[in-house]
N, C-alpha and C positions, 0 to 999 in steps of 0.2 A: 272487239269487241267494240261499241258504243259505250259512249256514258254519256249520260241528263247531269248534267252540274245544274241546281239547284239556288241559288242569293241566300243566303239567310233571312234574306227582307222580305223575297218574292217567295219562299216557305210560309214564314209570317203569318204574310194574307191572306195564303192559303188557310192552316191550320186556324188560322181567326172565325173564320168563315165557313169552313165545315162545323164546328163548336157550338159554331150560331145555336146555328136548332139541328139535333142531328135523326131526326124527323123527318126531315124534306134531306133532296138535293140541290144541289146548290155547284156553280161555278165560276165562269167566264174563261177572259184571251190570256195564252201569254205572250211576251212581249219575249225577244232575248238574238240569238244572234247566235252560227255553225261555229265548231273552234272546232279546222281541220276536217279533212272532211268523214270521219263518221261522228263526232264530240258534237254537243250543243252549251250549254249554254241560260237557264232563264236567267229573265233579270228583275219581271216583271210581273204579275198574278192580278188580272182586276177584281171583279167583281162579273155578277149576268147581267145588272142596268138595272137601271128603278125602274121596268114591263115585264118583268127577266115572273115569270109564273114556276114557284119551286112546290112540287110536289112529293108525295112521299116512293117514288117507286123512277121520278124523270122532270128535266129540271126547259123549261123554254127558255131560252134566253135572249132579251133586247136587242134582239141585232144590228135596229136603227141609232141604237147608242152603239154596240162595238164596233161598228164599223168604219164611224164618226172616231172613236175611239184610238180606233184602229190608225186610224189617215195622220190626229193627233200625236201617238208621242212614233208614229216612223217622221213626226215631221223633225220632230223633239230631238228624238236620239239622233238628226245628221245620216241615215242609213246606217249609220252601227245596227241598232233594233229593226226589229223585223214580227211580224207575227210567225211565229211558231206551231200552234197549235193552239187546240184547248184544254182546261183542268175543268174536272166534275169532280164529286161525292155523288157517291153512292149508302145507302141506308142499310144497305149488310153489306158482315163483312168479305165476301168475296166482289175481286178488285178488279174481275174483269170484265172485257168490253159487252156488250148484248151489241143484240142485233141492232136497232132505236140508236148503239153511242157506233154502226159499224157502220149505217147511210150515212149519218151526220157528220165524216169525218170525207167520207168519200165528196156529200158536197160540197163543203167548203175547199177541196181543191182543183174543182171549177168555176169556183166566185171571185172574181177578179180583185171586189174589195184585201178581201182577207191576201191573192198573192203566194202562194207559195200549195205547191207544188209535194210536197211531200208533209202532208203538217205533224205532227206530238197530238201525241192522247194522253195526259193521266190522271188513270181514276184516284178516289181518296178514301180515306171512311178512316172511323173509327175504329181501334182492335181493341184486344183483350183487356189495358191496362190503361184505356180511354187515350189510351193518344193514337195521332193524325198517321195512318202511314197507305204509300201510295206505288206501285206499279204503272207504268207509261211505255209506250204502245207507239208507232211513229208505221207509217204507211208510205211505203215506196211498191212495189209489184202487187203487194200484200199484206194488211197490217203481220207486226208482229216486233214483241215484244223487247225494250231496251229492260236486259240485266240489272246491267248496275246503274241507278238511278244517286246523285253523293250530291249532299250539304255542301257550299260554299263560300267560309267569310271569306271579304274583301281583298285581303291580304296575296289568299290562295290567289283567288282568283284573275289574280295580278303576280306568281310568277305564272300560276299555268300562263296563261296568252303570250307574254314572255317566252316562256319556252315555248309556245309553239310555230310563232311568232318567228325562234330561233329556229321551227325544224323546217318551217316553208321555205327562210330563203335560203335554205343550205341544202334543199332540194329530197 
């Protein structure tokens, strides 16, 4: 089973953006890295860019800004960080990918600037108690849900990485 780990700082970035205006969609890119064969870690979540268009049922990213951001973060991360997908909000409680969401994730697989052949999609929204919640999906042969999404602190992440490194070394 796959797990998507989201650092607490990346989750705060998503929460703040979603709660800023719950009447329109927002989103951005996610940077991070794979952890072993089936898990991922999101360490950074951006906003959609200064020229993004926010609407009640869609968000149009400022792609030029986001492509530059991906290049800059890739350089800063010295090869450890990379683009691993997009996140966006829904203004309705249903956090399932729309047809437009599915088209977008397929398009990202063929866009060289993003360099991701199996991108992740995180859909966030406000639940009953005004708390932000999310569902995650990965595009491999088809779009499938990642059932386990976990927030993780710095120390927990360090321990998880050490454990995974040890497992990888022992084959």
